[in-house]
Each structure stands twice: as C-alpha cells, then as structure tokens.
N, C-alpha and C positions, 0 to 999 in steps of 0.2 A: 551327645554320645557318637562319636565317630568311630566307625568301624574300620579296620584294616583291611586292604585288599584281600588278604588271604583269608578273613572271615566271611567276606561277600563270596568269594569264589566257593567256600565252603557250603553257605546257604544255596548257592546258584546248583551245586552238586546236588546237595539233598533234595532240592525241588525236582532236578532232571530225573534223579533215580527213582522218586516217588511218580513222576509222569509216567516213565517206562513201565513200571510196577502196576499203574493203574490201566494202561494201554494194555498188558499182558493179561491182566484180571478180566478185561472186558473181553478180550479174544477168549480166553477160558471160559467165560460164561456162554459166549456162542456156541464155542465147540461141545461143551456139556449138555448144551441145549437139544443137539441132535442125538445124543445117549438116552435110551429109554429105560429110567429108573422106576417108573411107576410115578403116579401123580404127585403122591407124598415125598417121595425120593427127589424128585426133580425140583420140588419145591424147597425142600431142605438144602439141596446142594446149592440151589441159587442163593438162597436166604445166607449161607455161610460164606459163599464168595462176596454176596453184596455187604455182609458184616465186616470183613477183611477189608476192602474198598473204603467202606465208612470210618473204620480205625486207622487207616493211612491218611485220609483227608483231615479227620479230627486232629490226630496226633501232630502232624506236619503243619499244616496250611492255618489251623485253628491255635498252633502252638500250644497244644495240650499237653506234649511230651515233656514240656518242664514242669507241668504241676503234677509232680508224681503221686501225691495221694488224692487228688482231685479226679485223675484220670482213671484210679483203681473203683472209684465210686461211681463213675460214669459207665464203665465198662460192667461194672455188675449189675447196675440198673438195666443196662442194655440187654445183658444176657438173661435177666429176669423176663424182660419183655418178649425177647424172641422166644424164651421156653413157653411162654404165655400164648404167644401166637401159633407155635405150633401144637398146641394141644385144644385150641379153640374149635378145629374140625372135629376132633374126636368128642369134646364136650356137646357139639352141636349134633352130631349123628346118633348119639345116645339120648337125645332129648326125647323123651315118650309123648310129652305133651303137644308135640308138633304135628299139625295135620298135613296130609299129603295133598299136594295140588293136581288136580287132574284135568286135563284140557277139554274144553267143551267138545261136545259131539258134532262130527262134521254136519253141514246141512246140506242136505240132498234135495235137489230140486228136480221135478218131473215137469216136462214139457208136453202139452198136449198140442196135437196137430188139429185142426178144424178141416176138413175137407168142404171145398166150395164146389157146388155141382152148377 
C-alpha cells in the first residue's frame, strides 16, 4: 500500500500541527498554574487541559480519529472517570467514619546542671 507524496505531506502536516498544539497547551498549563483558582479550581483547569492533550494524542498518534464509533465510547468512558475523580475529594471530605490524625506531643527535654565544688 504505497502512499503518494501528497498523502505523506498531509500526515506530516497533521503531526506538526498536533506538536505545536501540544506545546501550546503545555505552555498554557504552566501559565495557568500561576493563577490562583483555589485548590479545586486549579486541579480542574489542569485536568481539563490534560484531557484535551490526551485526546489529541489518542486521536492522532494512536489513529483513533478514524475509528468514529470507538472514539465516542472511549471519550465517554474518559469523561465518566474524570467526573468520578473530581468527586472523590468531596466523598472523602464528607466521610464521618474517618478519624483525624493528631501529631504526637513534642518531647520536652530538661537539662540539669550539677555544680562541682
């Protein structure tokens, strides 16, 4: 199955566009990390950007873009797990059976000085 030069150029162009997009999204991740949205907000923004980057890699480099029905199932499953992971901190925070950890009390040493006569 020999491909023509035009088809090869098309694939190379697609790979270069994805490369630039991944670099741009990585720069965006670093830039957004300096903005304070709160702990949950920062995690949510980082996960959204990471999901876009993972989707690009899966679609182009793993050739899933040509698998139309399969990709929708994978994206739905990914969205489900993303939402599940977003709610794990909420579920753990409301856990009433969890015991709180208390650090041990500090050890106070007393020194005695013996006077030698």
